[in-house]
PyMOL Python script that loads the backbone (N, CA, C, O; Angstrom):
from pymol import cmd

cmd.read_pdbstr("""\
ATOM      1  N   UNK A   1       2.208 -14.193   5.946  1.00  0.00           N
ATOM      2  CA  UNK A   1       3.131 -13.774   4.913  1.00  0.00           C
ATOM      3  C   UNK A   1       4.133 -12.778   5.497  1.00  0.00           C
ATOM      4  O   UNK A   1       3.826 -12.022   6.418  1.00  0.00           O
ATOM      5  N   UNK A   2       5.304 -12.801   4.947  1.00  0.00           N
ATOM      6  CA  UNK A   2       6.358 -11.895   5.393  1.00  0.00           C
ATOM      7  C   UNK A   2       6.748 -11.007   4.224  1.00  0.00           C
ATOM      8  O   UNK A   2       6.841 -11.475   3.089  1.00  0.00           O
ATOM      9  N   UNK A   3       6.973  -9.743   4.492  1.00  0.00           N
ATOM     10  CA  UNK A   3       7.418  -8.817   3.465  1.00  0.00           C
ATOM     11  C   UNK A   3       6.448  -7.680   3.271  1.00  0.00           C
ATOM     12  O   UNK A   3       5.576  -7.437   4.106  1.00  0.00           O
ATOM     13  N   UNK A   4       6.606  -6.985   2.160  1.00  0.00           N
ATOM     14  CA  UNK A   4       5.776  -5.838   1.838  1.00  0.00           C
ATOM     15  C   UNK A   4       5.317  -5.934   0.387  1.00  0.00           C
ATOM     16  O   UNK A   4       5.865  -6.703  -0.402  1.00  0.00           O
ATOM     17  N   UNK A   5       4.305  -5.143   0.050  1.00  0.00           N
ATOM     18  CA  UNK A   5       3.805  -5.098  -1.325  1.00  0.00           C
ATOM     19  C   UNK A   5       3.122  -3.761  -1.543  1.00  0.00           C
ATOM     20  O   UNK A   5       2.677  -3.112  -0.597  1.00  0.00           O
ATOM     21  N   UNK A   6       3.044  -3.363  -2.799  1.00  0.00           N
ATOM     22  CA  UNK A   6       2.347  -2.137  -3.167  1.00  0.00           C
ATOM     23  C   UNK A   6       0.843  -2.364  -3.182  1.00  0.00           C
ATOM     24  O   UNK A   6       0.370  -3.457  -3.492  1.00  0.00           O
ATOM     25  N   UNK A   7       0.099  -1.320  -2.843  1.00  0.00           N
ATOM     26  CA  UNK A   7      -1.363  -1.329  -2.910  1.00  0.00           C
ATOM     27  C   UNK A   7      -1.803  -0.080  -3.652  1.00  0.00           C
ATOM     28  O   UNK A   7      -1.384   1.027  -3.316  1.00  0.00           O
ATOM     29  N   UNK A   8      -2.643  -0.252  -4.656  1.00  0.00           N
ATOM     30  CA  UNK A   8      -3.197   0.868  -5.414  1.00  0.00           C
ATOM     31  C   UNK A   8      -4.625   1.095  -4.931  1.00  0.00           C
ATOM     32  O   UNK A   8      -5.427   0.161  -4.907  1.00  0.00           O
ATOM     33  N   UNK A   9      -4.951   2.332  -4.545  1.00  0.00           N
ATOM     34  CA  UNK A   9      -6.288   2.633  -4.065  1.00  0.00           C
ATOM     35  C   UNK A   9      -6.686   4.030  -4.502  1.00  0.00           C
ATOM     36  O   UNK A   9      -5.855   4.804  -4.977  1.00  0.00           O
ATOM     37  N   UNK A  10      -7.957   4.346  -4.338  1.00  0.00           N
ATOM     38  CA  UNK A  10      -8.491   5.625  -4.783  1.00  0.00           C
ATOM     39  C   UNK A  10      -8.794   6.522  -3.594  1.00  0.00           C
ATOM     40  O   UNK A  10      -9.735   6.279  -2.838  1.00  0.00           O
ATOM     41  N   UNK A  11      -7.992   7.552  -3.442  1.00  0.00           N
ATOM     42  CA  UNK A  11      -8.227   8.590  -2.436  1.00  0.00           C
ATOM     43  C   UNK A  11      -7.954   9.920  -3.119  1.00  0.00           C
ATOM     44  O   UNK A  11      -6.816  10.385  -3.181  1.00  0.00           O
ATOM     45  N   UNK A  12      -9.025  10.525  -3.630  1.00  0.00           N
ATOM     46  CA  UNK A  12      -8.889  11.760  -4.417  1.00  0.00           C
ATOM     47  C   UNK A  12      -7.962  11.534  -5.609  1.00  0.00           C
ATOM     48  O   UNK A  12      -7.144  12.390  -5.946  1.00  0.00           O
ATOM     49  N   UNK A  13      -8.098  10.398  -6.222  1.00  0.00           N
ATOM     50  CA  UNK A  13      -7.253   9.991  -7.341  1.00  0.00           C
ATOM     51  C   UNK A  13      -6.500   8.730  -6.972  1.00  0.00           C
ATOM     52  O   UNK A  13      -6.467   8.327  -5.810  1.00  0.00           O
ATOM     53  N   UNK A  14      -5.910   8.126  -7.952  1.00  0.00           N
ATOM     54  CA  UNK A  14      -5.190   6.877  -7.732  1.00  0.00           C
ATOM     55  C   UNK A  14      -3.919   7.119  -6.923  1.00  0.00           C
ATOM     56  O   UNK A  14      -3.167   8.053  -7.205  1.00  0.00           O
ATOM     57  N   UNK A  15      -3.682   6.285  -5.925  1.00  0.00           N
ATOM     58  CA  UNK A  15      -2.497   6.377  -5.066  1.00  0.00           C
ATOM     59  C   UNK A  15      -1.868   4.995  -4.931  1.00  0.00           C
ATOM     60  O   UNK A  15      -2.552   3.974  -5.006  1.00  0.00           O
ATOM     61  N   UNK A  16      -0.578   4.984  -4.735  1.00  0.00           N
ATOM     62  CA  UNK A  16       0.145   3.756  -4.413  1.00  0.00           C
ATOM     63  C   UNK A  16       0.733   3.913  -3.020  1.00  0.00           C
ATOM     64  O   UNK A  16       1.301   4.953  -2.687  1.00  0.00           O
ATOM     65  N   UNK A  17       0.591   2.873  -2.214  1.00  0.00           N
ATOM     66  CA  UNK A  17       1.174   2.876  -0.877  1.00  0.00           C
ATOM     67  C   UNK A  17       1.799   1.518  -0.619  1.00  0.00           C
ATOM     68  O   UNK A  17       1.353   0.502  -1.152  1.00  0.00           O
ATOM     69  N   UNK A  18       2.820   1.513   0.191  1.00  0.00           N
ATOM     70  CA  UNK A  18       3.497   0.281   0.567  1.00  0.00           C
ATOM     71  C   UNK A  18       2.849  -0.241   1.853  1.00  0.00           C
ATOM     72  O   UNK A  18       2.654   0.508   2.810  1.00  0.00           O
ATOM     73  N   UNK A  19       2.519  -1.540   1.860  1.00  0.00           N
ATOM     74  CA  UNK A  19       1.872  -2.130   3.029  1.00  0.00           C
ATOM     75  C   UNK A  19       2.582  -3.396   3.460  1.00  0.00           C
ATOM     76  O   UNK A  19       3.130  -4.128   2.636  1.00  0.00           O
ATOM     77  N   UNK A  20       2.568  -3.646   4.747  1.00  0.00           N
ATOM     78  CA  UNK A  20       3.124  -4.860   5.325  1.00  0.00           C
ATOM     79  C   UNK A  20       2.178  -6.027   5.008  1.00  0.00           C
ATOM     80  O   UNK A  20       0.972  -5.925   5.232  1.00  0.00           O
ATOM     81  N   UNK A  21       2.716  -7.117   4.497  1.00  0.00           N
ATOM     82  CA  UNK A  21       1.880  -8.242   4.107  1.00  0.00           C
ATOM     83  C   UNK A  21       1.215  -8.946   5.291  1.00  0.00           C
ATOM     84  O   UNK A  21       0.095  -9.438   5.160  1.00  0.00           O
ATOM     85  N   UNK A  22       1.883  -9.001   6.433  1.00  0.00           N
ATOM     86  CA  UNK A  22       1.305  -9.738   7.556  1.00  0.00           C
ATOM     87  C   UNK A  22       0.228  -8.939   8.285  1.00  0.00           C
ATOM     88  O   UNK A  22      -0.769  -9.511   8.727  1.00  0.00           O
ATOM     89  N   UNK A  23       0.415  -7.627   8.415  1.00  0.00           N
ATOM     90  CA  UNK A  23      -0.545  -6.817   9.178  1.00  0.00           C
ATOM     91  C   UNK A  23      -1.468  -5.982   8.299  1.00  0.00           C
ATOM     92  O   UNK A  23      -2.553  -5.594   8.732  1.00  0.00           O
ATOM     93  N   UNK A  24      -1.045  -5.702   7.068  1.00  0.00           N
ATOM     94  CA  UNK A  24      -1.814  -4.828   6.192  1.00  0.00           C
ATOM     95  C   UNK A  24      -1.592  -3.358   6.467  1.00  0.00           C
ATOM     96  O   UNK A  24      -2.143  -2.503   5.773  1.00  0.00           O
ATOM     97  N   UNK A  25      -0.788  -3.055   7.477  1.00  0.00           N
ATOM     98  CA  UNK A  25      -0.507  -1.661   7.830  1.00  0.00           C
ATOM     99  C   UNK A  25       0.375  -1.008   6.770  1.00  0.00           C
ATOM    100  O   UNK A  25       1.220  -1.659   6.155  1.00  0.00           O
ATOM    101  N   UNK A  26       0.162   0.282   6.570  1.00  0.00           N
ATOM    102  CA  UNK A  26       1.001   1.029   5.645  1.00  0.00           C
ATOM    103  C   UNK A  26       2.361   1.264   6.291  1.00  0.00           C
ATOM    104  O   UNK A  26       2.461   1.556   7.482  1.00  0.00           O
ATOM    105  N   UNK A  27       3.400   1.131   5.479  1.00  0.00           N
ATOM    106  CA  UNK A  27       4.773   1.348   5.932  1.00  0.00           C
ATOM    107  C   UNK A  27       5.451   2.304   4.958  1.00  0.00           C
ATOM    108  O   UNK A  27       4.871   2.665   3.934  1.00  0.00           O
ATOM    109  N   UNK A  28       6.649   2.705   5.265  1.00  0.00           N
ATOM    110  CA  UNK A  28       7.401   3.616   4.406  1.00  0.00           C
ATOM    111  C   UNK A  28       7.551   3.038   3.001  1.00  0.00           C
ATOM    112  O   UNK A  28       7.797   1.843   2.831  1.00  0.00           O
ATOM    113  N   UNK A  29       7.401   3.897   2.005  1.00  0.00           N
ATOM    114  CA  UNK A  29       7.541   3.431   0.622  1.00  0.00           C
ATOM    115  C   UNK A  29       8.924   2.854   0.351  1.00  0.00           C
ATOM    116  O   UNK A  29       9.090   2.070  -0.583  1.00  0.00           O
ATOM    117  N   UNK A  30       9.910   3.226   1.146  1.00  0.00           N
ATOM    118  CA  UNK A  30      11.254   2.672   0.960  1.00  0.00           C
ATOM    119  C   UNK A  30      11.276   1.163   1.207  1.00  0.00           C
ATOM    120  O   UNK A  30      12.169   0.469   0.722  1.00  0.00           O
ATOM    121  N   UNK A  31      10.296   0.655   1.960  1.00  0.00           N
ATOM    122  CA  UNK A  31      10.218  -0.779   2.224  1.00  0.00           C
ATOM    123  C   UNK A  31       9.779  -1.563   0.983  1.00  0.00           C
ATOM    124  O   UNK A  31       9.937  -2.783   0.934  1.00  0.00           O
ATOM    125  N   UNK A  32       9.232  -0.874  -0.012  1.00  0.00           N
ATOM    126  CA  UNK A  32       8.809  -1.522  -1.260  1.00  0.00           C
ATOM    127  C   UNK A  32       9.760  -1.189  -2.407  1.00  0.00           C
ATOM    128  O   UNK A  32       9.458  -1.479  -3.565  1.00  0.00           O
ATOM    129  N   UNK A  33      10.893  -0.587  -2.098  1.00  0.00           N
ATOM    130  CA  UNK A  33      11.852  -0.217  -3.130  1.00  0.00           C
ATOM    131  C   UNK A  33      12.209  -1.434  -3.980  1.00  0.00           C
ATOM    132  O   UNK A  33      12.556  -2.490  -3.451  1.00  0.00           O
ATOM    133  N   UNK A  34      12.123  -1.280  -5.283  1.00  0.00           N
ATOM    134  CA  UNK A  34      12.493  -2.337  -6.222  1.00  0.00           C
ATOM    135  C   UNK A  34      11.378  -3.327  -6.518  1.00  0.00           C
ATOM    136  O   UNK A  34      11.531  -4.174  -7.398  1.00  0.00           O
ATOM    137  N   UNK A  35      10.259  -3.240  -5.803  1.00  0.00           N
ATOM    138  CA  UNK A  35       9.144  -4.148  -6.069  1.00  0.00           C
ATOM    139  C   UNK A  35       8.264  -3.591  -7.183  1.00  0.00           C
ATOM    140  O   UNK A  35       8.070  -2.379  -7.281  1.00  0.00           O
ATOM    141  N   UNK A  36       7.744  -4.459  -8.005  1.00  0.00           N
ATOM    142  CA  UNK A  36       6.837  -4.057  -9.072  1.00  0.00           C
ATOM    143  C   UNK A  36       5.528  -3.578  -8.471  1.00  0.00           C
ATOM    144  O   UNK A  36       4.987  -4.195  -7.553  1.00  0.00           O
ATOM    145  N   UNK A  37       5.026  -2.472  -8.998  1.00  0.00           N
ATOM    146  CA  UNK A  37       3.746  -1.959  -8.519  1.00  0.00           C
ATOM    147  C   UNK A  37       2.628  -2.755  -9.171  1.00  0.00           C
ATOM    148  O   UNK A  37       2.241  -2.502 -10.312  1.00  0.00           O
ATOM    149  N   UNK A  38       2.124  -3.717  -8.423  1.00  0.00           N
ATOM    150  CA  UNK A  38       0.949  -4.472  -8.836  1.00  0.00           C
ATOM    151  C   UNK A  38       0.005  -4.509  -7.636  1.00  0.00           C
ATOM    152  O   UNK A  38       0.419  -4.229  -6.511  1.00  0.00           O
ATOM    153  N   UNK A  39      -1.216  -4.841  -7.863  1.00  0.00           N
ATOM    154  CA  UNK A  39      -2.200  -4.794  -6.788  1.00  0.00           C
ATOM    155  C   UNK A  39      -2.840  -6.156  -6.580  1.00  0.00           C
ATOM    156  O   UNK A  39      -4.061  -6.265  -6.469  1.00  0.00           O
ATOM    157  N   UNK A  40      -2.010  -7.199  -6.528  1.00  0.00           N
ATOM    158  CA  UNK A  40      -2.555  -8.547  -6.401  1.00  0.00           C
ATOM    159  C   UNK A  40      -2.854  -8.938  -4.960  1.00  0.00           C
ATOM    160  O   UNK A  40      -3.607  -9.885  -4.735  1.00  0.00           O
ATOM    161  N   UNK A  41      -2.291  -8.243  -3.978  1.00  0.00           N
ATOM    162  CA  UNK A  41      -2.527  -8.594  -2.574  1.00  0.00           C
ATOM    163  C   UNK A  41      -3.776  -7.925  -2.007  1.00  0.00           C
ATOM    164  O   UNK A  41      -4.456  -8.508  -1.162  1.00  0.00           O
ATOM    165  N   UNK A  42      -4.084  -6.721  -2.454  1.00  0.00           N
ATOM    166  CA  UNK A  42      -5.258  -5.983  -1.992  1.00  0.00           C
ATOM    167  C   UNK A  42      -6.009  -5.473  -3.218  1.00  0.00           C
ATOM    168  O   UNK A  42      -5.951  -4.282  -3.523  1.00  0.00           O
ATOM    169  N   UNK A  43      -6.714  -6.358  -3.926  1.00  0.00           N
ATOM    170  CA  UNK A  43      -7.416  -5.918  -5.133  1.00  0.00           C
ATOM    171  C   UNK A  43      -8.559  -4.959  -4.794  1.00  0.00           C
ATOM    172  O   UNK A  43      -9.078  -4.947  -3.678  1.00  0.00           O
ATOM    173  N   UNK A  44      -8.923  -4.177  -5.768  1.00  0.00           N
ATOM    174  CA  UNK A  44      -9.979  -3.189  -5.567  1.00  0.00           C
ATOM    175  C   UNK A  44      -9.363  -1.845  -5.227  1.00  0.00           C
ATOM    176  O   UNK A  44      -8.162  -1.744  -4.977  1.00  0.00           O
ATOM    177  N   UNK A  45     -10.184  -0.832  -5.221  1.00  0.00           N
ATOM    178  CA  UNK A  45      -9.679   0.521  -5.018  1.00  0.00           C
ATOM    179  C   UNK A  45     -10.086   1.105  -3.657  1.00  0.00           C
ATOM    180  O   UNK A  45     -10.027   2.320  -3.470  1.00  0.00           O
ATOM    181  N   UNK A  46     -10.493   0.261  -2.716  1.00  0.00           N
ATOM    182  CA  UNK A  46     -10.886   0.740  -1.393  1.00  0.00           C
ATOM    183  C   UNK A  46      -9.684   1.337  -0.661  1.00  0.00           C
ATOM    184  O   UNK A  46      -8.562   0.845  -0.777  1.00  0.00           O
ATOM    185  N   UNK A  47      -9.939   2.399   0.091  1.00  0.00           N
ATOM    186  CA  UNK A  47      -8.891   3.038   0.887  1.00  0.00           C
ATOM    187  C   UNK A  47      -8.518   2.097   2.032  1.00  0.00           C
ATOM    188  O   UNK A  47      -9.404   1.566   2.701  1.00  0.00           O
ATOM    189  N   UNK A  48      -7.218   1.882   2.270  1.00  0.00           N
ATOM    190  CA  UNK A  48      -6.803   0.978   3.344  1.00  0.00           C
ATOM    191  C   UNK A  48      -7.245   1.490   4.718  1.00  0.00           C
ATOM    192  O   UNK A  48      -7.267   2.698   4.951  1.00  0.00           O
ATOM    193  N   UNK A  49      -7.596   0.575   5.625  1.00  0.00           N
ATOM    194  CA  UNK A  49      -7.931   0.990   6.985  1.00  0.00           C
ATOM    195  C   UNK A  49      -6.757   1.741   7.611  1.00  0.00           C
ATOM    196  O   UNK A  49      -5.604   1.343   7.443  1.00  0.00           O
ATOM    197  N   UNK A  50      -7.036   2.785   8.306  1.00  0.00           N
ATOM    198  CA  UNK A  50      -5.983   3.547   8.966  1.00  0.00           C
ATOM    199  C   UNK A  50      -5.299   4.583   8.091  1.00  0.00           C
ATOM    200  O   UNK A  50      -4.408   5.287   8.567  1.00  0.00           O
ATOM    201  N   UNK A  51      -5.688   4.697   6.829  1.00  0.00           N
ATOM    202  CA  UNK A  51      -5.056   5.684   5.943  1.00  0.00           C
ATOM    203  C   UNK A  51      -5.410   7.079   6.412  1.00  0.00           C
ATOM    204  O   UNK A  51      -6.583   7.385   6.624  1.00  0.00           O
ATOM    205  N   UNK A  52      -4.406   7.930   6.575  1.00  0.00           N
ATOM    206  CA  UNK A  52      -4.611   9.287   7.089  1.00  0.00           C
ATOM    207  C   UNK A  52      -4.375  10.362   6.037  1.00  0.00           C
ATOM    208  O   UNK A  52      -4.371  11.552   6.352  1.00  0.00           O
ATOM    209  N   UNK A  53      -4.182   9.955   4.810  1.00  0.00           N
ATOM    210  CA  UNK A  53      -3.970  10.926   3.757  1.00  0.00           C
ATOM    211  C   UNK A  53      -2.525  11.342   3.590  1.00  0.00           C
ATOM    212  O   UNK A  53      -2.225  12.232   2.794  1.00  0.00           O
ATOM    213  N   UNK A  54      -1.625  10.712   4.330  1.00  0.00           N
ATOM    214  CA  UNK A  54      -0.210  11.020   4.209  1.00  0.00           C
ATOM    215  C   UNK A  54       0.410  10.113   3.171  1.00  0.00           C
ATOM    216  O   UNK A  54       0.132   8.914   3.164  1.00  0.00           O
ATOM    217  N   UNK A  55       1.240  10.645   2.294  1.00  0.00           N
ATOM    218  CA  UNK A  55       1.813   9.819   1.234  1.00  0.00           C
ATOM    219  C   UNK A  55       2.818   8.795   1.721  1.00  0.00           C
ATOM    220  O   UNK A  55       2.993   7.763   1.074  1.00  0.00           O
ATOM    221  N   UNK A  56       3.484   9.043   2.840  1.00  0.00           N
ATOM    222  CA  UNK A  56       4.524   8.131   3.310  1.00  0.00           C
ATOM    223  C   UNK A  56       4.606   8.196   4.832  1.00  0.00           C
ATOM    224  O   UNK A  56       5.185   9.139   5.371  1.00  0.00           O
ATOM    225  N   UNK A  57       4.043   7.219   5.535  1.00  0.00           N
ATOM    226  CA  UNK A  57       4.027   7.269   7.012  1.00  0.00           C
ATOM    227  C   UNK A  57       5.420   7.176   7.612  1.00  0.00           C
ATOM    228  O   UNK A  57       5.569   7.204   8.833  1.00  0.00           O
TER     229      UNK A  57
END
""", "prot")
cmd.dss("prot")
cmd.show_as("cartoon", "prot")
cmd.util.cbc("prot")
cmd.orient("prot")
């Protein structure tokens, strides 16, 4: 898959992060600008691998 999507997860409360669809890596939230915040690509509230607690890498 190509593009980005929002991911909702639980890290000391609910958080939204922008992730690359092909790698799953977190990217700048500006890459998800204008996209609807839904969690259909990464369902569940598990913290993404590699998450360092920063709101915007």
